[in-house]
LOROMI-623084 format. One record per residue (C-alpha): x, y, z; residue in one letter. Coordinates in Angstrom, 1 decimal, always signed. Layout:
<node x="X" y="Y" z="Z" miba="A"/>
...
//
This chain:
<node x="-12.5" y="-33.7" z="+67.9" miba="M"/>
<node x="-13.1" y="-30.3" z="+66.5" miba="F"/>
<node x="-9.6" y="-30.0" z="+65.3" miba="R"/>
<node x="-9.6" y="-33.6" z="+64.2" miba="K"/>
<node x="-12.7" y="-32.3" z="+61.7" miba="I"/>
<node x="-10.8" y="-28.9" z="+61.0" miba="L"/>
<node x="-7.5" y="-30.9" z="+59.8" miba="S"/>
<node x="-9.4" y="-32.9" z="+57.9" miba="L"/>
<node x="-11.4" y="-30.3" z="+56.1" miba="I"/>
<node x="-8.2" y="-28.5" z="+55.7" miba="L"/>
<node x="-6.6" y="-31.6" z="+54.0" miba="S"/>
<node x="-9.4" y="-32.1" z="+51.8" miba="A"/>
<node x="-9.5" y="-28.2" z="+50.5" miba="V"/>
<node x="-5.3" y="-28.9" z="+49.8" miba="M"/>
<node x="-6.0" y="-31.8" z="+48.1" miba="L"/>
<node x="-8.8" y="-30.2" z="+45.8" miba="L"/>
<node x="-6.0" y="-27.2" z="+45.2" miba="L"/>
<node x="-3.5" y="-29.7" z="+44.1" miba="L"/>
<node x="-5.8" y="-31.2" z="+42.0" miba="V"/>
<node x="-6.8" y="-28.0" z="+40.4" miba="A"/>
<node x="-3.2" y="-27.0" z="+40.1" miba="C"/>
<node x="-2.4" y="-30.1" z="+38.4" miba="G"/>
<node x="-5.1" y="-29.9" z="+35.8" miba="E"/>
<node x="-3.6" y="-26.5" z="+34.7" miba="K"/>
<node x="-0.3" y="-27.3" z="+34.6" miba="E"/>
<node x="-1.3" y="-30.5" z="+32.6" miba="T"/>
<node x="-4.4" y="-28.9" z="+30.7" miba="G"/>
<node x="-3.7" y="-28.2" z="+26.8" miba="P"/>
<node x="-1.4" y="-25.8" z="+25.7" miba="V"/>
<node x="-2.9" y="-23.7" z="+22.8" miba="T"/>
<node x="-0.7" y="-22.5" z="+19.5" miba="I"/>
<node x="-1.9" y="-20.2" z="+17.4" miba="T"/>
<node x="-0.9" y="-20.0" z="+13.5" miba="I"/>
<node x="-1.4" y="-17.3" z="+11.0" miba="W"/>
<node x="-1.2" y="-18.0" z="+7.6" miba="H"/>
<node x="-2.3" y="-17.0" z="+4.1" miba="D"/>
<node x="-2.9" y="-20.3" z="+2.4" miba="K"/>
<node x="-5.8" y="-21.8" z="+0.3" miba="E"/>
<node x="-8.2" y="-24.2" z="+1.8" miba="E"/>
<node x="-6.6" y="-27.3" z="+1.1" miba="A"/>
<node x="-3.0" y="-26.5" z="+2.2" miba="V"/>
<node x="-4.6" y="-25.3" z="+5.6" miba="A"/>
<node x="-6.6" y="-28.5" z="+5.7" miba="A"/>
<node x="-3.9" y="-30.7" z="+5.3" miba="V"/>
<node x="-1.7" y="-28.9" z="+7.8" miba="L"/>
<node x="-4.3" y="-28.5" z="+10.3" miba="Q"/>
<node x="-5.0" y="-32.7" z="+9.9" miba="Q"/>
<node x="-1.5" y="-33.3" z="+10.8" miba="E"/>
<node x="-1.3" y="-31.2" z="+13.8" miba="L"/>
<node x="-4.3" y="-32.6" z="+15.0" miba="D"/>
<node x="-2.4" y="-35.4" z="+15.5" miba="K"/>
<node x="-0.7" y="-33.9" z="+18.4" miba="L"/>
<node x="-3.7" y="-33.5" z="+20.6" miba="G"/>
<node x="-5.2" y="-33.5" z="+23.1" miba="P"/>
<node x="-2.2" y="-32.0" z="+24.9" miba="D"/>
<node x="-1.4" y="-29.5" z="+22.4" miba="I"/>
<node x="-4.4" y="-28.2" z="+20.4" miba="V"/>
<node x="-3.3" y="-26.0" z="+17.3" miba="V"/>
<node x="-5.5" y="-23.4" z="+15.6" miba="R"/>
<node x="-4.8" y="-22.1" z="+12.2" miba="L"/>
<node x="-6.0" y="-18.6" z="+11.5" miba="E"/>
<node x="-6.2" y="-17.3" z="+8.1" miba="K"/>
<node x="-4.5" y="-13.6" z="+8.2" miba="K"/>
<node x="-5.2" y="-11.2" z="+5.6" miba="S"/>
<node x="-2.5" y="-8.8" z="+5.3" miba="G"/>
<node x="-0.3" y="-11.1" z="+7.5" miba="L"/>
<node x="+3.0" y="-9.5" z="+6.3" miba="T"/>
<node x="+2.1" y="-5.9" z="+7.6" miba="E"/>
<node x="+0.4" y="-7.4" z="+10.8" miba="A"/>
<node x="+3.1" y="-9.2" z="+12.1" miba="L"/>
<node x="+5.2" y="-6.1" z="+11.7" miba="K"/>
<node x="+3.2" y="-4.5" z="+13.9" miba="M"/>
<node x="+2.7" y="-7.1" z="+16.6" miba="V"/>
<node x="+5.8" y="-9.2" z="+16.8" miba="G"/>
<node x="+6.8" y="-8.4" z="+19.7" miba="N"/>
<node x="+3.2" y="-8.3" z="+21.8" miba="D"/>
<node x="+2.6" y="-11.4" z="+23.5" miba="P"/>
<node x="-1.3" y="-10.2" z="+23.8" miba="T"/>
<node x="-1.4" y="-9.9" z="+20.4" miba="A"/>
<node x="+1.1" y="-11.8" z="+17.9" miba="A"/>
<node x="+0.7" y="-15.5" z="+17.0" miba="P"/>
<node x="+2.9" y="-18.2" z="+18.4" miba="D"/>
<node x="+4.3" y="-19.3" z="+14.8" miba="M"/>
<node x="+3.0" y="-18.1" z="+11.1" miba="Y"/>
<node x="+3.0" y="-20.4" z="+7.4" miba="F"/>
<node x="+4.3" y="-17.9" z="+5.1" miba="F"/>
<node x="+7.2" y="-17.8" z="+2.3" miba="A"/>
<node x="+10.7" y="-17.4" z="+3.2" miba="H"/>
<node x="+11.1" y="-13.9" z="+1.7" miba="D"/>
<node x="+10.4" y="-11.8" z="+4.7" miba="K"/>
<node x="+12.8" y="-13.3" z="+6.8" miba="L"/>
<node x="+15.2" y="-10.8" z="+6.7" miba="G"/>
<node x="+12.8" y="-8.2" z="+7.5" miba="V"/>
<node x="+11.8" y="-10.0" z="+10.5" miba="Y"/>
<node x="+14.9" y="-10.8" z="+11.7" miba="A"/>
<node x="+16.3" y="-7.4" z="+11.6" miba="E"/>
<node x="+13.3" y="-6.4" z="+13.5" miba="M"/>
<node x="+14.3" y="-9.2" z="+16.2" miba="G"/>
<node x="+10.7" y="-11.0" z="+16.5" miba="I"/>
<node x="+12.0" y="-14.6" z="+15.0" miba="L"/>
<node x="+13.3" y="-17.1" z="+17.0" miba="A"/>
<node x="+15.8" y="-19.6" z="+15.3" miba="P"/>
<node x="+14.5" y="-23.3" z="+14.1" miba="I"/>
<node x="+17.6" y="-24.5" z="+15.2" miba="T"/>
<node x="+16.6" y="-24.2" z="+18.7" miba="D"/>
<node x="+14.1" y="-26.7" z="+18.2" miba="F"/>
<node x="+14.9" y="-29.1" z="+15.0" miba="V"/>
<node x="+18.8" y="-30.0" z="+15.3" miba="N"/>
<node x="+21.0" y="-29.5" z="+12.3" miba="E"/>
<node x="+20.7" y="-33.4" z="+11.5" miba="E"/>
<node x="+17.6" y="-33.4" z="+11.0" miba="T"/>
<node x="+17.6" y="-30.2" z="+9.1" miba="L"/>
<node x="+20.1" y="-32.1" z="+6.7" miba="S"/>
<node x="+16.8" y="-34.5" z="+5.4" miba="G"/>
<node x="+15.4" y="-31.4" z="+3.3" miba="F"/>
<node x="+16.0" y="-30.1" z="-0.3" miba="L"/>
<node x="+19.6" y="-28.1" z="+0.2" miba="P"/>
<node x="+17.8" y="-25.0" z="-1.7" miba="M"/>
<node x="+14.6" y="-25.2" z="+1.0" miba="T"/>
<node x="+17.0" y="-24.7" z="+3.4" miba="I"/>
<node x="+18.9" y="-21.9" z="+1.8" miba="E"/>
<node x="+15.9" y="-20.1" z="+1.5" miba="A"/>
<node x="+15.0" y="-20.6" z="+5.1" miba="A"/>
<node x="+18.2" y="-19.1" z="+6.8" miba="T"/>
<node x="+18.9" y="-15.8" z="+7.3" miba="Y"/>
<node x="+22.9" y="-14.3" z="+8.0" miba="K"/>
<node x="+23.5" y="-18.0" z="+8.8" miba="E"/>
<node x="+20.5" y="-18.7" z="+11.0" miba="T"/>
<node x="+17.7" y="-20.6" z="+10.2" miba="V"/>
<node x="+14.4" y="-19.0" z="+10.5" miba="Y"/>
<node x="+12.1" y="-21.4" z="+8.8" miba="Q"/>
<node x="+11.2" y="-25.0" z="+9.0" miba="L"/>
<node x="+10.3" y="-25.8" z="+5.0" miba="P"/>
<node x="+7.4" y="-27.6" z="+4.0" miba="I"/>
<node x="+7.3" y="-27.1" z="+0.4" miba="Y"/>
<node x="+8.4" y="-25.3" z="-2.4" miba="F"/>
<node x="+7.1" y="-23.6" z="-5.9" miba="E"/>
<node x="+9.1" y="-22.6" z="-9.0" miba="T"/>
<node x="+8.3" y="-21.5" z="-12.3" miba="L"/>
<node x="+7.4" y="-24.1" z="-15.1" miba="L"/>
<node x="+7.5" y="-24.4" z="-18.7" miba="F"/>
<node x="+4.5" y="-25.5" z="-19.8" miba="M"/>
<node x="+3.0" y="-26.3" z="-23.6" miba="Y"/>
<node x="-0.4" y="-27.3" z="-25.1" miba="N"/>
<node x="+0.5" y="-30.9" z="-27.0" miba="R"/>
<node x="-2.0" y="-29.6" z="-29.5" miba="E"/>
<node x="+0.5" y="-26.7" z="-30.7" miba="L"/>
<node x="+3.7" y="-28.3" z="-29.5" miba="M"/>
<node x="+4.7" y="-31.7" z="-30.1" miba="R"/>
<node x="+6.9" y="-33.2" z="-28.0" miba="D"/>
<node x="+9.5" y="-33.4" z="-30.5" miba="D"/>
<node x="+8.9" y="-29.5" z="-30.8" miba="E"/>
<node x="+9.7" y="-28.6" z="-27.0" miba="V"/>
<node x="+12.7" y="-26.5" z="-27.3" miba="P"/>
<node x="+16.1" y="-27.3" z="-25.4" miba="G"/>
<node x="+17.9" y="-24.3" z="-26.0" miba="T"/>
<node x="+16.4" y="-20.7" z="-26.1" miba="T"/>
<node x="+17.5" y="-20.2" z="-29.7" miba="E"/>
<node x="+15.1" y="-23.2" z="-30.3" miba="E"/>
<node x="+12.3" y="-21.6" z="-28.2" miba="L"/>
<node x="+13.1" y="-18.4" z="-30.7" miba="Y"/>
<node x="+12.8" y="-20.4" z="-33.6" miba="S"/>
<node x="+9.5" y="-22.3" z="-33.1" miba="F"/>
<node x="+8.0" y="-18.5" z="-32.1" miba="M"/>
<node x="+8.8" y="-17.6" z="-35.4" miba="Q"/>
<node x="+7.3" y="-20.1" z="-37.2" miba="R"/>
<node x="+3.9" y="-20.1" z="-34.5" miba="S"/>
<node x="+3.3" y="-16.6" z="-34.1" miba="T"/>
<node x="+0.6" y="-14.8" z="-36.4" miba="S"/>
<node x="-2.7" y="-13.5" z="-36.8" miba="E"/>
<node x="-2.8" y="-13.5" z="-33.0" miba="G"/>
<node x="-1.5" y="-16.5" z="-32.2" miba="N"/>
<node x="+1.6" y="-16.8" z="-30.5" miba="Y"/>
<node x="+4.5" y="-19.7" z="-30.1" miba="G"/>
<node x="+5.3" y="-18.3" z="-26.2" miba="F"/>
<node x="+4.5" y="-15.8" z="-23.9" miba="V"/>
<node x="+5.2" y="-15.2" z="-20.6" miba="E"/>
<node x="+4.8" y="-12.0" z="-17.8" miba="Q"/>
<node x="+8.0" y="-10.6" z="-19.8" miba="H"/>
<node x="+7.8" y="-7.2" z="-17.6" miba="S"/>
<node x="+7.5" y="-8.6" z="-14.4" miba="T"/>
<node x="+10.3" y="-8.9" z="-11.7" miba="A"/>
<node x="+9.8" y="-12.5" z="-10.7" miba="Y"/>
<node x="+9.4" y="-13.9" z="-14.1" miba="Y"/>
<node x="+12.5" y="-12.1" z="-16.0" miba="C"/>
<node x="+14.5" y="-12.9" z="-13.1" miba="A"/>
<node x="+15.0" y="-16.4" z="-14.7" miba="G"/>
<node x="+16.4" y="-15.1" z="-17.8" miba="W"/>
<node x="+18.8" y="-12.6" z="-15.9" miba="I"/>
<node x="+20.3" y="-15.9" z="-14.0" miba="H"/>
<node x="+20.1" y="-17.7" z="-17.1" miba="G"/>
<node x="+23.0" y="-15.5" z="-17.8" miba="F"/>
<node x="+24.7" y="-15.4" z="-14.5" miba="G"/>
<node x="+23.3" y="-12.4" z="-12.9" miba="G"/>
<node x="+21.5" y="-11.2" z="-10.0" miba="E"/>
<node x="+19.0" y="-8.4" z="-9.4" miba="I"/>
<node x="+20.9" y="-8.0" z="-6.0" miba="I"/>
<node x="+23.5" y="-9.7" z="-4.5" miba="S"/>
<node x="+23.5" y="-11.4" z="-1.0" miba="G"/>
<node x="+24.7" y="-8.4" z="+0.9" miba="E"/>
<node x="+22.1" y="-6.1" z="-0.5" miba="G"/>
<node x="+24.3" y="-4.5" z="-3.1" miba="V"/>
<node x="+21.5" y="-3.7" z="-6.2" miba="P"/>
<node x="+23.3" y="-5.1" z="-9.5" miba="L"/>
<node x="+21.0" y="-3.8" z="-12.2" miba="L"/>
<node x="+23.5" y="-2.2" z="-14.3" miba="N"/>
<node x="+26.0" y="-5.4" z="-14.2" miba="S"/>
<node x="+26.8" y="-6.6" z="-18.0" miba="D"/>
<node x="+25.0" y="-9.6" z="-16.8" miba="E"/>
<node x="+21.7" y="-7.8" z="-16.8" miba="V"/>
<node x="+22.3" y="-5.8" z="-19.6" miba="I"/>
<node x="+23.3" y="-8.8" z="-21.7" miba="Q"/>
<node x="+20.0" y="-10.5" z="-20.3" miba="A"/>
<node x="+17.8" y="-7.8" z="-21.3" miba="L"/>
<node x="+18.7" y="-7.2" z="-24.4" miba="Q"/>
<node x="+18.9" y="-10.7" z="-25.6" miba="Y"/>
<node x="+15.5" y="-11.2" z="-23.8" miba="H"/>
<node x="+14.1" y="-8.2" z="-25.9" miba="L"/>
<node x="+13.7" y="-10.3" z="-29.1" miba="K"/>
<node x="+11.6" y="-12.8" z="-27.7" miba="F"/>
<node x="+9.5" y="-9.9" z="-25.9" miba="V"/>
<node x="+9.2" y="-8.5" z="-29.3" miba="K"/>
<node x="+7.1" y="-11.5" z="-30.3" miba="M"/>
<node x="+4.4" y="-11.3" z="-27.3" miba="M"/>
<node x="+1.5" y="-9.1" z="-26.7" miba="P"/>
<node x="+2.0" y="-5.9" z="-25.6" miba="G"/>
<node x="+0.1" y="-6.6" z="-22.2" miba="E"/>
<node x="+1.8" y="-9.1" z="-20.3" miba="S"/>
<node x="+0.1" y="-9.2" z="-17.1" miba="E"/>
<node x="-1.5" y="-12.8" z="-15.5" miba="Y"/>
<node x="-4.8" y="-12.6" z="-16.7" miba="T"/>
<node x="-3.7" y="-12.0" z="-20.6" miba="T"/>
<node x="-1.0" y="-14.9" z="-20.4" miba="V"/>
<node x="-3.3" y="-17.4" z="-18.5" miba="N"/>
<node x="-6.2" y="-16.5" z="-21.1" miba="T"/>
<node x="-4.2" y="-16.5" z="-24.5" miba="L"/>
<node x="-2.5" y="-20.1" z="-23.1" miba="F"/>
<node x="-5.8" y="-21.7" z="-21.7" miba="R"/>
<node x="-7.8" y="-20.9" z="-24.9" miba="E"/>
<node x="-5.3" y="-22.5" z="-27.4" miba="G"/>
<node x="-4.0" y="-19.1" z="-29.0" miba="K"/>
<node x="-0.3" y="-19.4" z="-27.3" miba="A"/>
<node x="+1.6" y="-22.3" z="-27.8" miba="A"/>
<node x="+3.6" y="-22.2" z="-24.5" miba="A"/>
<node x="+4.4" y="-20.4" z="-21.4" miba="T"/>
<node x="+6.3" y="-20.2" z="-18.2" miba="I"/>
<node x="+3.7" y="-19.6" z="-15.2" miba="G"/>
<node x="+3.3" y="-21.1" z="-12.0" miba="G"/>
<node x="+1.6" y="-24.2" z="-10.8" miba="P"/>
<node x="-1.0" y="-22.4" z="-9.7" miba="W"/>
<node x="-2.0" y="-22.2" z="-13.3" miba="M"/>
<node x="-2.2" y="-26.0" z="-13.8" miba="V"/>
<node x="-6.2" y="-26.6" z="-12.2" miba="P"/>
<node x="-7.6" y="-24.0" z="-14.7" miba="T"/>
<node x="-5.5" y="-24.9" z="-17.8" miba="V"/>
<node x="-6.4" y="-28.5" z="-17.0" miba="R"/>
<node x="-10.1" y="-27.7" z="-16.6" miba="E"/>
<node x="-10.1" y="-26.1" z="-20.0" miba="S"/>
<node x="-9.5" y="-29.8" z="-21.2" miba="G"/>
<node x="-6.0" y="-28.9" z="-22.5" miba="M"/>
<node x="-3.8" y="-31.9" z="-23.1" miba="D"/>
<node x="-0.9" y="-30.2" z="-21.2" miba="L"/>
<node x="+2.9" y="-30.8" z="-21.2" miba="G"/>
<node x="+5.2" y="-29.6" z="-18.3" miba="L"/>
<node x="+9.1" y="-29.9" z="-19.1" miba="T"/>
<node x="+12.5" y="-28.7" z="-17.7" miba="Q"/>
<node x="+13.7" y="-24.8" z="-18.8" miba="M"/>
<node x="+15.2" y="-24.2" z="-22.0" miba="P"/>
<node x="+19.3" y="-23.7" z="-21.8" miba="I"/>
<node x="+20.7" y="-19.9" z="-22.7" miba="V"/>
<node x="+22.5" y="-20.9" z="-26.3" miba="D"/>
<node x="+25.2" y="-17.6" z="-25.2" miba="E"/>
<node x="+25.9" y="-19.0" z="-21.5" miba="T"/>
<node x="+25.0" y="-22.8" z="-21.5" miba="G"/>
<node x="+23.1" y="-22.4" z="-18.6" miba="L"/>
<node x="+19.3" y="-23.0" z="-18.1" miba="P"/>
<node x="+16.7" y="-19.9" z="-17.2" miba="L"/>
<node x="+16.3" y="-20.2" z="-13.5" miba="S"/>
<node x="+13.7" y="-18.9" z="-11.8" miba="P"/>
<node x="+12.9" y="-17.9" z="-8.7" miba="Y"/>
<node x="+11.7" y="-20.5" z="-6.2" miba="S"/>
<node x="+9.3" y="-19.7" z="-3.2" miba="G"/>
<node x="+9.6" y="-21.7" z="-0.1" miba="V"/>
<node x="+6.4" y="-21.8" z="+2.2" miba="Q"/>
<node x="+7.3" y="-23.2" z="+5.8" miba="G"/>
<node x="+6.8" y="-22.4" z="+9.6" miba="L"/>
<node x="+8.4" y="-19.7" z="+11.3" miba="H"/>
<node x="+8.5" y="-19.2" z="+15.3" miba="V"/>
<node x="+7.9" y="-15.8" z="+17.1" miba="L"/>
<node x="+10.1" y="-14.7" z="+19.8" miba="K"/>
<node x="+7.6" y="-14.2" z="+22.2" miba="V"/>
<node x="+6.2" y="-17.9" z="+22.4" miba="A"/>
<node x="+9.5" y="-19.6" z="+22.1" miba="A"/>
<node x="+10.4" y="-17.6" z="+25.5" miba="E"/>
<node x="+7.0" y="-18.9" z="+27.2" miba="N"/>
<node x="+8.0" y="-22.1" z="+28.6" miba="E"/>
<node x="+4.8" y="-23.9" z="+28.2" miba="A"/>
<node x="+4.1" y="-23.0" z="+24.4" miba="K"/>
<node x="+8.2" y="-23.5" z="+23.8" miba="N"/>
<node x="+7.5" y="-27.6" z="+24.5" miba="A"/>
<node x="+4.8" y="-27.5" z="+22.4" miba="A"/>
<node x="+5.9" y="-25.5" z="+19.6" miba="I"/>
<node x="+8.7" y="-28.3" z="+19.5" miba="N"/>
<node x="+6.5" y="-30.7" z="+19.3" miba="A"/>
<node x="+4.8" y="-28.9" z="+15.9" miba="I"/>
<node x="+7.9" y="-28.6" z="+14.4" miba="L"/>
<node x="+9.2" y="-32.1" z="+14.6" miba="N"/>
<node x="+6.0" y="-33.3" z="+14.4" miba="Q"/>
<node x="+6.1" y="-32.0" z="+10.6" miba="L"/>
<node x="+9.6" y="-33.7" z="+10.1" miba="V"/>
<node x="+8.1" y="-36.5" z="+8.0" miba="S"/>
<node x="+7.2" y="-37.9" z="+4.8" miba="T"/>
<node x="+3.8" y="-37.8" z="+5.6" miba="D"/>
<node x="+2.6" y="-34.0" z="+5.6" miba="I"/>
<node x="+4.9" y="-33.6" z="+2.3" miba="G"/>
<node x="+2.8" y="-36.5" z="+0.4" miba="V"/>
<node x="-0.4" y="-35.1" z="+1.7" miba="A"/>
<node x="+0.5" y="-31.4" z="+0.6" miba="M"/>
<node x="+1.5" y="-32.9" z="-3.2" miba="A"/>
<node x="-1.6" y="-35.3" z="-3.4" miba="E"/>
<node x="-3.8" y="-32.0" z="-2.0" miba="A"/>
<node x="-2.7" y="-29.2" z="-3.8" miba="S"/>
<node x="+0.4" y="-30.2" z="-6.2" miba="G"/>
<node x="+2.9" y="-28.6" z="-3.7" miba="C"/>
<node x="+6.8" y="-30.0" z="-4.0" miba="A"/>
<node x="+7.9" y="-31.2" z="-0.9" miba="P"/>
<node x="+10.8" y="-29.6" z="+0.6" miba="A"/>
<node x="+11.4" y="-33.1" z="+2.7" miba="Y"/>
<node x="+13.9" y="-35.3" z="+0.2" miba="M"/>
<node x="+12.5" y="-38.5" z="+1.0" miba="T"/>
<node x="+8.8" y="-37.8" z="-0.3" miba="C"/>
<node x="+10.3" y="-38.2" z="-3.8" miba="Y"/>
<node x="+11.2" y="-41.7" z="-3.2" miba="D"/>
<node x="+7.8" y="-42.8" z="-2.8" miba="L"/>
<node x="+4.9" y="-43.8" z="-5.5" miba="D"/>
<node x="+2.6" y="-41.2" z="-4.4" miba="A"/>
<node x="+5.1" y="-38.1" z="-5.3" miba="V"/>
<node x="+6.7" y="-39.6" z="-8.5" miba="K"/>
<node x="+3.8" y="-40.3" z="-9.9" miba="S"/>
<node x="+3.0" y="-36.5" z="-9.9" miba="D"/>
<node x="+4.7" y="-35.3" z="-13.1" miba="D"/>
<node x="+4.1" y="-31.5" z="-12.0" miba="M"/>
<node x="+5.8" y="-32.0" z="-8.5" miba="V"/>
<node x="+8.5" y="-33.8" z="-10.4" miba="M"/>
<node x="+9.1" y="-30.9" z="-12.7" miba="I"/>
<node x="+9.3" y="-28.6" z="-9.9" miba="M"/>
<node x="+11.7" y="-30.8" z="-7.8" miba="R"/>
<node x="+14.4" y="-31.2" z="-11.3" miba="Q"/>
<node x="+14.1" y="-27.2" z="-11.5" miba="T"/>
<node x="+14.9" y="-26.7" z="-8.4" miba="A"/>
<node x="+18.3" y="-28.0" z="-9.1" miba="E"/>
<node x="+18.9" y="-24.6" z="-11.0" miba="N"/>
<node x="+16.0" y="-22.5" z="-9.3" miba="A"/>
<node x="+17.3" y="-19.4" z="-7.3" miba="V"/>
<node x="+15.4" y="-18.7" z="-3.8" miba="P"/>
<node x="+13.9" y="-15.2" z="-3.9" miba="M"/>
<node x="+16.4" y="-13.1" z="-1.9" miba="P"/>
<node x="+15.1" y="-13.1" z="+2.0" miba="N"/>
<node x="+17.2" y="-9.3" z="+2.6" miba="I"/>
<node x="+15.3" y="-6.8" z="+3.9" miba="P"/>
<node x="+16.7" y="-4.9" z="+0.6" miba="E"/>
<node x="+14.4" y="-6.8" z="-1.2" miba="M"/>
<node x="+11.4" y="-5.1" z="-0.9" miba="D"/>
<node x="+12.7" y="-2.1" z="-3.0" miba="V"/>
<node x="+13.7" y="-4.2" z="-5.6" miba="M"/>
<node x="+10.6" y="-5.8" z="-6.6" miba="W"/>
<node x="+9.3" y="-2.5" z="-7.7" miba="N"/>
<node x="+12.4" y="-0.6" z="-9.2" miba="V"/>
<node x="+13.3" y="-3.9" z="-11.9" miba="T"/>
<node x="+9.8" y="-3.9" z="-12.4" miba="G"/>
<node x="+10.0" y="-0.3" z="-13.5" miba="N"/>
<node x="+13.2" y="-1.3" z="-15.3" miba="L"/>
<node x="+11.4" y="-4.0" z="-17.8" miba="L"/>
<node x="+8.5" y="-1.4" z="-18.2" miba="V"/>
<node x="+11.0" y="+0.9" z="-19.5" miba="E"/>
<node x="+12.9" y="-1.7" z="-21.6" miba="V"/>
<node x="+10.5" y="-4.3" z="-22.8" miba="N"/>
<node x="+7.0" y="-1.3" z="-23.4" miba="M"/>
<node x="+8.5" y="+1.8" z="-23.5" miba="R"/>
<node x="+11.6" y="+0.9" z="-26.1" miba="G"/>
<node x="+14.2" y="+2.8" z="-23.8" miba="T"/>
<node x="+17.6" y="+1.7" z="-24.8" miba="D"/>
<node x="+19.0" y="-1.1" z="-22.2" miba="V"/>
<node x="+22.2" y="+1.0" z="-21.2" miba="V"/>
<node x="+20.4" y="+3.7" z="-20.1" miba="Q"/>
<node x="+17.6" y="+1.9" z="-18.5" miba="A"/>
<node x="+19.5" y="-0.2" z="-16.2" miba="T"/>
<node x="+21.9" y="+2.8" z="-15.4" miba="G"/>
<node x="+18.8" y="+4.7" z="-14.1" miba="D"/>
<node x="+17.3" y="+1.5" z="-12.5" miba="A"/>
<node x="+20.7" y="+1.0" z="-10.8" miba="Q"/>
<node x="+20.8" y="+4.6" z="-9.2" miba="A"/>
<node x="+17.0" y="+4.6" z="-8.2" miba="N"/>
<node x="+17.8" y="+1.4" z="-6.4" miba="A"/>
<node x="+21.2" y="+3.0" z="-4.8" miba="E"/>
<node x="+19.2" y="+5.7" z="-3.2" miba="D"/>
<node x="+16.1" y="+3.9" z="-2.2" miba="L"/>
<node x="+18.4" y="+1.4" z="-0.2" miba="I"/>
<node x="+20.4" y="+4.5" z="+1.2" miba="A"/>
<node x="+16.9" y="+5.7" z="+2.4" miba="A"/>
<node x="+16.3" y="+2.6" z="+4.4" miba="M"/>
<node x="+19.4" y="+2.6" z="+6.9" miba="K"/>
//
């Protein structure tokens, strides 16, 4: 009898242990995603990923200094996030560090073919896709319909210059932009067929195309205010002291709040080349940390998360919440997206927009190019001399990175 009782007790204990182990194995998997996005974007992402519950719990964590933090903890399974939501331009840095897992480990190439080609180009480093694109941003040509009628909108840069000549006087401007910032001036360089840096990491600041672009751009700069930082440009445009500008979609909410009848249109064509001003684009999306991908339980959850976001739902929700231009092509077939003029202009601009270089060497080029523009546009340094000096500086700094 004692043996039977003992056997029953042991069987009960084993059953409890098995149940406990089963619960542990089938319990929810928590995935942490770092981001630096505004509340509206984070809320849309969280709402979509909550659909994976209760088996997968996604925790979005806003992280200041995200790029530097990832450099510090990217390979530490106890400190690194599982994924992060950020722009594509740091891909090369993190890929070279060996902290990223390819997106193609989770999402097949046929599925990726449903995204705008420009966004997949941005997400690719050395022929490997490291980001699942969600949305993108480009600069926009904006105008105040009270100061620039729709029939006055310039189709070419020379038409823009003529309008500036007619409209610039006594503290009022026909056109303003952040002319001495690399991100903004890049569109003019691309409009001459130039590049700041090649895909192989070679600086191109003294190329004929860059020299021609800066020499041509200078006549426009001379008809703008000497100060060209964001606050000055945004204030002049918002207060009706500038008829037109080139700015990011982040400007649009404050401009519309001012009561302006805002117009948005395509970039003008450069008369000398026949090419449009082609701004940089920034593609925002999800990246996977290698330490998380190597965890069996988390790997399956990451797979589910990425494939959950391959849909029109997230694209439409992002467009409605924050004016984001979806990366997924079929979103543009839906009325909810087609009715948003800002999103559709970004979609059209994406045909010519150039993804910000995602190579590590670009970290050097932002400052070097910015300093070059200050020399040319604000200090009057000869373009050929300034570009030669900047090229030498860039080459030295990149060599020091090796």
